[in-house]
C-alpha positions, 0 to 999 in steps of 0.5 A, spaced: 882 818 576 882 826 576 888 827 580 892 822 575 889 826 569 892 833 572 899 830 573 899 826 566 897 833 563 902 837 567 908 832 566 907 832 558 906 839 557 912 841 562 917 837 560 921 832 565 919 833 573 925 835 577 925 833 584 927 838 590 928 837 597 928 842 602 928 843 610 925 848 614 924 849 622 917 850 626 915 857 627 920 859 621 919 861 614 922 858 608 924 861 601 926 857 595 929 859 589 926 854 584 932 856 579 926 856 573 924 862 570 917 865 571 914 866 565 908 871 566 904 869 560 903 862 563 899 859 569 902 858 575 900 852 579 902 850 587 899 843 589 900 839 596 901 832 594 899 826 594 892 829 594 894 834 589 890 839 593 890 846 590 894 852 594 895 857 588 892 856 581 893 863 577 892 864 570 897 870 569 900 874 573 906 879 572 910 878 579 906 876 585 901 871 587 899 869 594 894 865 598 895 865 606 902 863 608 904 861 601 907 865 596 910 865 589 913 871 586 918 873 581 925 875 583 930 880 579 933 875 576 926 873 573 926 866 577 920 863 580 921 864 588 917 859 593 915 863 600 912 859 605 911 863 612 910 860 619 912 853 618 909 847 622 909 840 622 902 839 618 906 843 612 911 837 611 910 833 605 910 833 598 908 839 593 908 840 586 910 847 583 909 848 575 908 853 570 904 851 564 907 848 558 914 850 561 916 846 567 915 843 573 918 841 580 916 835 585 918 839 592 919 835 598 919 839 605 921 837 611 919 841 617 924 840 624 924 843 631 929 848 633 928 853 638 932 858 633 926 859 629 919 860 633 920 867 634 918 873 630 921 880 632 919 887 632 925 892 633 923 900 633 928 905 632 928 913 630 930 916 624 938 917 624 939 912 629 943 905 629 938 899 628 941 893 631 937 886 631 940 879 632 938 873 628 938 865 630 939 859 626 940 852 627 947 849 629 946 844 623 947 850 619 953 853 623 957 853 616 952 855 611 953 863 609 948 868 612 943 872 608 938 878 609 932 879 605 927 885 605 920 884 603 918 889 597 911 891 594 911 885 590 918 882 591 923 879 596 930 882 595 937 880 597 939 886 602 946 883 604 950 876 603 957 874 602 956 875 595 952 882 596 954 888 600 950 893 602 952 900 604 950 902 612 949 894 613 954 890 617 953 883 620 957 880 625 957 872 627 957 869 634 958 862 632 958 860 640 951 862 640 948 860 633 946 868 632 949 873 627 947 881 629 945 885 624 947 893 624 944 898 620 947 905 621 943 912 620 936 909 618 931 912 614 924 912 613 925 907 607 929 902 612 923 900 615 919 894 613 920 886 614 926 883 614 928 876 613 934 873 616 937 866 616 942 861 612 943 860 605 943 853 602 946 852 595 944 846 591 946 844 584 940 846 581 936 850 586 938 854 593 933 855 599 934 859 605 931 858 612 929 865 615 926 868 621 922 875 621 924 881 623 919 887 623 923 894 623 919 900 625 922 907 624 920 913 629 919 920 627 920 926 632 914 927 636 909 932 635 907 936 641 901 941 641 897 944 646 889 942 647 885 946 642 891 947 637 892 944 630 897 939 629 901 936 623 904 929 622 908 929 616 909 922 613 915 921 608 914 915 603 918 912 597 917 915 591 915 908 588 909 909 592 906 915 589 900 913 586 898 908 592 893 910 597 895 912 604 892 913 610 894 916 617 892 911 623 892 911 630 894 905 635 893 899 631 894 900 623 894 893 619 890 890 614 886 886 619 886 890 625 885 898 622 883 904 626 883 909 620 882 916 622 879 918 615 878 915 608 885 914 604 888 919 600 890 918 593 895 922 588 895 929 589 888 929 592 886 932 599 881 928 603 878 932 609 873 930 615 870 934 621 877 935 624 882 932 619 885 933 613 890 929 609 894 932 603 899 928 598 905 932 595 907 927 590 913 931 588 916 931 595 913 924 596 910 926 603 903 926 605 901 930 611 895 929 616 893 936 619 888 935 626 885 941 628 882 943 635 886 938 639 883 934 645 886 929 650 883 923 645 887 925 639 893 924 643 897 917 642 901 913 637 900 914 629 902 910 624 903 912 616 900 907 612 901 906 604 896 901 602 899 895 597 897 888 597 900 888 603 900 894 607 907 898 609 906 900 616 913 901 619 913 909 620 910 912 626 910 918 631 907 920 637 902 926 638 903 929 645 897 934 647 899 938 653 892 940 657 890 947 658 888 946 665 894 946 670 895 943 677 897 948 682 899 945 689 902 947 695 905 943 701 910 943 707 917 940 708 916 933 710 909 932 707 907 926 703 903 927 697 900 923 691 899 926 684 894 922 678 897 922 671 893 920 665 896 915 660 894 911 654 900 907 654 901 903 660 909 902 658 910 909 657 909 914 663 913 920 665 913 925 671 919 930 669 921 936 672 923 941 667 921 948 664 918 946 658 915 939 656 919 938 650 925 937 655 921 931 658 921 927 651 927 924 647 925 922 640 918 920 642 920 916 649 918 919 655 923 920 660 923 919 667 928 924 669 927 924 677 932 919 680 930 919 687 927 914 692 922 918 695 919 918 688 915 912 686 909 910 681 903 906 682 899 904 676 892 903 675 892 901 668 884 899 667 883 906 669 888 910 664 891 913 670 898 912 674 899 915 681 906 919 683 907 918 690 912 923 693 915 922 701 918 927 705 918 933 701 923 938 701 924 945 699 928 944 693 922 939 690 919 946 688 918 947 681 914 945 674 913 938 673 910 935 667 905 929 668 902 924 664 905 920 657 901 922 651 896 926 655 901 931 659 899 936 665 903 941 667 904 941 675 906 947 679 909 945 686 911 949 691 914 946 698 914 951 704 918 951 710 913 949 716 914 956 720 910 953 726 916 948 727 921 954 726 918 959 731 918 953 736 926 952 735 927 959 735 924 960 741 927 954 744 934 957 742 933 964 745 931 961 752 937 957 752 942 962 750 938 968 754 934 965 759 938 959 762 933 954 761 934 947 760 932 943 753 927 940 757 924 946 760 924 949 753 920 944 750 915 944 756 914 951 755 
């Protein structure tokens, strides 16, 4: 009786109920333009049918309402948008979405299976470089227009479509593979974030998009300092976030799994802990983290985070700490040797021959500059070390090496000739030339 009363009440106050049918794919997401206005001062309702289970019921909200995988928000045109993430078979069925006293729609959601839509991608690129990623779509939509959205602070906006072109963005399609490739040139910190790419289906009174998610992370130049020194990590941000709280995180940095180094810093304030100071310069739109008395534990990947309803954590850098203690090794030609190096990231190892450690790192990526079959790596991930093995040492192997990843140790290697062997050879040559001895007689002596 209660369910019937709710439906009857909303039917009376919302006018005629319009029917909408949309199709998505398991693992993907769906973005629906209701074609109806948002009306900030009116209650929004999102219910699952036939039991009328309430998903969202917000009295008043300017732009964005969220509950788990379900979101209602207002786009730039003022329309109410419906966003459903990570679809699965249990999401299929009927939904009722309405604005009190204004309108209501009855939406049927169909969820299909297709390999196109079950993968969320992560792409990392450095400032100034070109970002490339591909977006898959179902063969059923090969002729539908392709589209790219980007999540903002409280909205999702169109970045690229057949009706809207954006500078530095380019799309090329491969219909044989049911993919289109996205290319973003000269990336900036503002390009980082969550992109939604897929196909656009336009109906008479509404439209919707079947989309996949791509997380684009922007890397800054690495910060390289010696043990005991201070390091500054600069975090630029969009000026619209100047009043939002910010934090510097090491390792993982998200709402659900955060390892913050400090309390967050707000507009024009300074936050200080034992060895870390955060300062936010809202005029320059940069907040800076300064770490003093660096130790090996400080080395690693750092994320610059702006805290919103959904955290923006797409700008990162690497802090490389050069240890003061050096390793001095002397070996002889023909010897074999092993060197143990520390690392924080099992996917990033470096053993590089160079005069300066900065020559071993490009845009935060450690370079394995030695290409020689005599050099090999063996990993002991659980102990945080990897071993460099070198066979058949030669005199030209002498020099300065940098060993590790984020924790870097200087290795001074000297490879000498084995003079005992040289003396034997010289003696034999003398006996052969002057004394008339045979090779056998020379070796016996």
